[in-house]
mmCIF file of the C-alpha atoms, coordinates in Angstrom:
data_MODEL
# 
_entry.id   MODEL 
# 
loop_
_atom_site.group_PDB 
_atom_site.id 
_atom_site.type_symbol 
_atom_site.label_atom_id 
_atom_site.label_alt_id 
_atom_site.label_comp_id 
_atom_site.label_asym_id 
_atom_site.label_entity_id 
_atom_site.label_seq_id 
_atom_site.pdbx_PDB_ins_code 
_atom_site.Cartn_x 
_atom_site.Cartn_y 
_atom_site.Cartn_z 
_atom_site.occupancy 
_atom_site.B_iso_or_equiv 
_atom_site.pdbx_formal_charge 
_atom_site.auth_seq_id 
_atom_site.auth_comp_id 
_atom_site.auth_asym_id 
_atom_site.auth_atom_id 
_atom_site.pdbx_PDB_model_num 
ATOM 1   C CA . MET A 1 1   ? -11.836 6.397   17.596 1.00 0.00 ? 1   MET A CA 1 
ATOM 2   C CA . ALA A 1 2   ? -8.301  7.853   17.545 1.00 0.00 ? 2   ALA A CA 1 
ATOM 3   C CA . GLU A 1 3   ? -6.005  7.470   14.566 1.00 0.00 ? 3   GLU A CA 1 
ATOM 4   C CA . PRO A 1 4   ? -3.526  4.599   14.955 1.00 0.00 ? 4   PRO A CA 1 
ATOM 5   C CA . LEU A 1 5   ? 0.097   5.370   15.755 1.00 0.00 ? 5   LEU A CA 1 
ATOM 6   C CA . THR A 1 6   ? 2.432   4.676   12.852 1.00 0.00 ? 6   THR A CA 1 
ATOM 7   C CA . CYS A 1 7   ? 5.497   2.662   13.890 1.00 0.00 ? 7   CYS A CA 1 
ATOM 8   C CA . LEU A 1 8   ? 8.853   2.330   12.206 1.00 0.00 ? 8   LEU A CA 1 
ATOM 9   C CA . ILE A 1 9   ? 10.824  -0.810  13.078 1.00 0.00 ? 9   ILE A CA 1 
ATOM 10  C CA . VAL A 1 10  ? 14.632  -0.828  12.893 1.00 0.00 ? 10  VAL A CA 1 
ATOM 11  C CA . ASP A 1 11  ? 16.782  -3.860  13.710 1.00 0.00 ? 11  ASP A CA 1 
ATOM 12  C CA . ASP A 1 12  ? 19.680  -5.425  11.822 1.00 0.00 ? 12  ASP A CA 1 
ATOM 13  C CA . GLU A 1 13  ? 18.352  -8.922  12.617 1.00 0.00 ? 13  GLU A CA 1 
ATOM 14  C CA . PRO A 1 14  ? 15.660  -9.971  10.106 1.00 0.00 ? 14  PRO A CA 1 
ATOM 15  C CA . LEU A 1 15  ? 14.000  -12.321 12.619 1.00 0.00 ? 15  LEU A CA 1 
ATOM 16  C CA . ALA A 1 16  ? 13.684  -9.503  15.178 1.00 0.00 ? 16  ALA A CA 1 
ATOM 17  C CA . VAL A 1 17  ? 12.136  -7.258  12.515 1.00 0.00 ? 17  VAL A CA 1 
ATOM 18  C CA . GLU A 1 18  ? 9.658   -10.006 11.609 1.00 0.00 ? 18  GLU A CA 1 
ATOM 19  C CA . LEU A 1 19  ? 8.691   -10.521 15.262 1.00 0.00 ? 19  LEU A CA 1 
ATOM 20  C CA . LEU A 1 20  ? 8.233   -6.794  15.912 1.00 0.00 ? 20  LEU A CA 1 
ATOM 21  C CA . VAL A 1 21  ? 6.117   -6.361  12.774 1.00 0.00 ? 21  VAL A CA 1 
ATOM 22  C CA . GLY A 1 22  ? 3.941   -9.224  14.007 1.00 0.00 ? 22  GLY A CA 1 
ATOM 23  C CA . TYR A 1 23  ? 3.516   -7.571  17.418 1.00 0.00 ? 23  TYR A CA 1 
ATOM 24  C CA . VAL A 1 24  ? 2.630   -4.223  15.839 1.00 0.00 ? 24  VAL A CA 1 
ATOM 25  C CA . ASP A 1 25  ? 0.155   -5.875  13.459 1.00 0.00 ? 25  ASP A CA 1 
ATOM 26  C CA . ARG A 1 26  ? -1.608  -7.544  16.402 1.00 0.00 ? 26  ARG A CA 1 
ATOM 27  C CA . THR A 1 27  ? -1.741  -4.428  18.578 1.00 0.00 ? 27  THR A CA 1 
ATOM 28  C CA . PRO A 1 28  ? -4.851  -2.270  18.251 1.00 0.00 ? 28  PRO A CA 1 
ATOM 29  C CA . GLY A 1 29  ? -3.968  1.372   17.704 1.00 0.00 ? 29  GLY A CA 1 
ATOM 30  C CA . LEU A 1 30  ? -0.652  0.627   15.971 1.00 0.00 ? 30  LEU A CA 1 
ATOM 31  C CA . VAL A 1 31  ? 0.194   0.284   12.289 1.00 0.00 ? 31  VAL A CA 1 
ATOM 32  C CA . ALA A 1 32  ? 3.572   -0.499  10.727 1.00 0.00 ? 32  ALA A CA 1 
ATOM 33  C CA . GLY A 1 33  ? 4.939   2.381   8.666  1.00 0.00 ? 33  GLY A CA 1 
ATOM 34  C CA . GLY A 1 34  ? 8.032   0.491   7.582  1.00 0.00 ? 34  GLY A CA 1 
ATOM 35  C CA . ALA A 1 35  ? 10.458  -2.167  8.739  1.00 0.00 ? 35  ALA A CA 1 
ATOM 36  C CA . PHE A 1 36  ? 14.186  -1.969  8.097  1.00 0.00 ? 36  PHE A CA 1 
ATOM 37  C CA . THR A 1 37  ? 17.347  -3.975  8.733  1.00 0.00 ? 37  THR A CA 1 
ATOM 38  C CA . ASP A 1 38  ? 19.382  -1.005  7.465  1.00 0.00 ? 38  ASP A CA 1 
ATOM 39  C CA . PRO A 1 39  ? 19.325  1.913   9.926  1.00 0.00 ? 39  PRO A CA 1 
ATOM 40  C CA . ILE A 1 40  ? 20.385  4.428   7.270  1.00 0.00 ? 40  ILE A CA 1 
ATOM 41  C CA . ALA A 1 41  ? 17.445  3.460   5.057  1.00 0.00 ? 41  ALA A CA 1 
ATOM 42  C CA . ALA A 1 42  ? 15.224  3.704   8.134  1.00 0.00 ? 42  ALA A CA 1 
ATOM 43  C CA . PHE A 1 43  ? 16.465  7.234   8.799  1.00 0.00 ? 43  PHE A CA 1 
ATOM 44  C CA . ARG A 1 44  ? 15.640  8.206   5.211  1.00 0.00 ? 44  ARG A CA 1 
ATOM 45  C CA . ARG A 1 45  ? 12.097  6.904   5.744  1.00 0.00 ? 45  ARG A CA 1 
ATOM 46  C CA . LEU A 1 46  ? 11.877  8.768   9.035  1.00 0.00 ? 46  LEU A CA 1 
ATOM 47  C CA . GLU A 1 47  ? 12.823  12.013  7.294  1.00 0.00 ? 47  GLU A CA 1 
ATOM 48  C CA . GLN A 1 48  ? 9.760   11.628  5.043  1.00 0.00 ? 48  GLN A CA 1 
ATOM 49  C CA . GLY A 1 49  ? 7.530   12.128  8.094  1.00 0.00 ? 49  GLY A CA 1 
ATOM 50  C CA . GLY A 1 50  ? 4.355   10.442  9.229  1.00 0.00 ? 50  GLY A CA 1 
ATOM 51  C CA . ILE A 1 51  ? 6.047   8.258   11.859 1.00 0.00 ? 51  ILE A CA 1 
ATOM 52  C CA . ASP A 1 52  ? 4.820   8.516   15.445 1.00 0.00 ? 52  ASP A CA 1 
ATOM 53  C CA . VAL A 1 53  ? 7.056   5.978   17.165 1.00 0.00 ? 53  VAL A CA 1 
ATOM 54  C CA . VAL A 1 54  ? 10.244  4.090   16.285 1.00 0.00 ? 54  VAL A CA 1 
ATOM 55  C CA . LEU A 1 55  ? 11.100  0.683   17.725 1.00 0.00 ? 55  LEU A CA 1 
ATOM 56  C CA . THR A 1 56  ? 14.866  0.403   17.393 1.00 0.00 ? 56  THR A CA 1 
ATOM 57  C CA . ASP A 1 57  ? 17.693  -1.905  18.304 1.00 0.00 ? 57  ASP A CA 1 
ATOM 58  C CA . ILE A 1 58  ? 20.910  -0.371  19.646 1.00 0.00 ? 58  ILE A CA 1 
ATOM 59  C CA . ARG A 1 59  ? 23.754  -2.410  18.189 1.00 0.00 ? 59  ARG A CA 1 
ATOM 60  C CA . MET A 1 60  ? 23.582  -2.115  14.406 1.00 0.00 ? 60  MET A CA 1 
ATOM 61  C CA . PRO A 1 61  ? 26.273  -1.659  11.758 1.00 0.00 ? 61  PRO A CA 1 
ATOM 62  C CA . GLU A 1 62  ? 26.958  1.782   10.270 1.00 0.00 ? 62  GLU A CA 1 
ATOM 63  C CA . LEU A 1 63  ? 24.499  3.622   12.536 1.00 0.00 ? 63  LEU A CA 1 
ATOM 64  C CA . SER A 1 64  ? 23.601  2.593   16.075 1.00 0.00 ? 64  SER A CA 1 
ATOM 65  C CA . GLY A 1 65  ? 20.150  3.016   17.526 1.00 0.00 ? 65  GLY A CA 1 
ATOM 66  C CA . LEU A 1 66  ? 21.474  5.745   19.815 1.00 0.00 ? 66  LEU A CA 1 
ATOM 67  C CA . GLN A 1 67  ? 22.935  7.604   16.830 1.00 0.00 ? 67  GLN A CA 1 
ATOM 68  C CA . LEU A 1 68  ? 19.607  7.215   15.015 1.00 0.00 ? 68  LEU A CA 1 
ATOM 69  C CA . ILE A 1 69  ? 17.784  8.733   17.985 1.00 0.00 ? 69  ILE A CA 1 
ATOM 70  C CA . LYS A 1 70  ? 20.208  11.673  18.107 1.00 0.00 ? 70  LYS A CA 1 
ATOM 71  C CA . LEU A 1 71  ? 19.900  12.294  14.341 1.00 0.00 ? 71  LEU A CA 1 
ATOM 72  C CA . ALA A 1 72  ? 16.108  12.141  14.370 1.00 0.00 ? 72  ALA A CA 1 
ATOM 73  C CA . GLY A 1 73  ? 15.706  14.553  17.238 1.00 0.00 ? 73  GLY A CA 1 
ATOM 74  C CA . PRO A 1 74  ? 12.271  15.097  18.765 1.00 0.00 ? 74  PRO A CA 1 
ATOM 75  C CA . ARG A 1 75  ? 10.223  14.379  15.621 1.00 0.00 ? 75  ARG A CA 1 
ATOM 76  C CA . CYS A 1 76  ? 8.756   11.183  17.137 1.00 0.00 ? 76  CYS A CA 1 
ATOM 77  C CA . ALA A 1 77  ? 8.933   8.885   20.155 1.00 0.00 ? 77  ALA A CA 1 
ATOM 78  C CA . PHE A 1 78  ? 11.540  6.137   20.395 1.00 0.00 ? 78  PHE A CA 1 
ATOM 79  C CA . ILE A 1 79  ? 11.355  2.773   22.118 1.00 0.00 ? 79  ILE A CA 1 
ATOM 80  C CA . ILE A 1 80  ? 14.606  0.862   22.387 1.00 0.00 ? 80  ILE A CA 1 
ATOM 81  C CA . VAL A 1 81  ? 14.277  -2.897  21.894 1.00 0.00 ? 81  VAL A CA 1 
ATOM 82  C CA . SER A 1 82  ? 17.533  -4.528  22.941 1.00 0.00 ? 82  SER A CA 1 
ATOM 83  C CA . ALA A 1 83  ? 18.928  -7.557  24.738 1.00 0.00 ? 83  ALA A CA 1 
ATOM 84  C CA . HIS A 1 84  ? 21.650  -5.363  26.219 1.00 0.00 ? 84  HIS A CA 1 
ATOM 85  C CA . PRO A 1 85  ? 20.501  -3.671  29.456 1.00 0.00 ? 85  PRO A CA 1 
ATOM 86  C CA . GLU A 1 86  ? 23.695  -1.626  29.720 1.00 0.00 ? 86  GLU A CA 1 
ATOM 87  C CA . HIS A 1 87  ? 22.268  0.758   27.103 1.00 0.00 ? 87  HIS A CA 1 
ATOM 88  C CA . ALA A 1 88  ? 19.115  1.617   29.051 1.00 0.00 ? 88  ALA A CA 1 
ATOM 89  C CA . ILE A 1 89  ? 20.612  4.632   30.810 1.00 0.00 ? 89  ILE A CA 1 
ATOM 90  C CA . ASP A 1 90  ? 21.987  5.996   27.526 1.00 0.00 ? 90  ASP A CA 1 
ATOM 91  C CA . GLY A 1 91  ? 18.529  5.695   26.019 1.00 0.00 ? 91  GLY A CA 1 
ATOM 92  C CA . PHE A 1 92  ? 16.771  7.441   28.855 1.00 0.00 ? 92  PHE A CA 1 
ATOM 93  C CA . GLU A 1 93  ? 19.342  10.249  28.742 1.00 0.00 ? 93  GLU A CA 1 
ATOM 94  C CA . LEU A 1 94  ? 18.095  10.748  25.159 1.00 0.00 ? 94  LEU A CA 1 
ATOM 95  C CA . ASP A 1 95  ? 14.506  10.877  26.462 1.00 0.00 ? 95  ASP A CA 1 
ATOM 96  C CA . VAL A 1 96  ? 13.288  7.619   24.907 1.00 0.00 ? 96  VAL A CA 1 
ATOM 97  C CA . ALA A 1 97  ? 9.705   6.642   25.677 1.00 0.00 ? 97  ALA A CA 1 
ATOM 98  C CA . ASP A 1 98  ? 10.654  3.154   26.854 1.00 0.00 ? 98  ASP A CA 1 
ATOM 99  C CA . TYR A 1 99  ? 13.272  0.406   26.864 1.00 0.00 ? 99  TYR A CA 1 
ATOM 100 C CA . LEU A 1 100 ? 12.187  -3.170  26.163 1.00 0.00 ? 100 LEU A CA 1 
ATOM 101 C CA . GLN A 1 101 ? 14.548  -5.998  26.902 1.00 0.00 ? 101 GLN A CA 1 
# 
């Protein structure tokens, strides 16, 4: 059996973080490696390594999801989770793995 993918969850809305953690916990092959409402703290965790995929919102204070993706570079896959479809093209231009609305 393959090792599970470690996911980092980043959203400034606590309820969204809680829901995403629940989805990850119920998905075989995934394990939560951290959940953050502060994107800067999430980036610090990402720098420590061991994260395979990041589920991130776009609109967050101090550091947007798109800025987070640019800062992180190709160290892991990103999936944008946003209610705002106008950001999908921006995400795919940054080579995100997927965009969930």
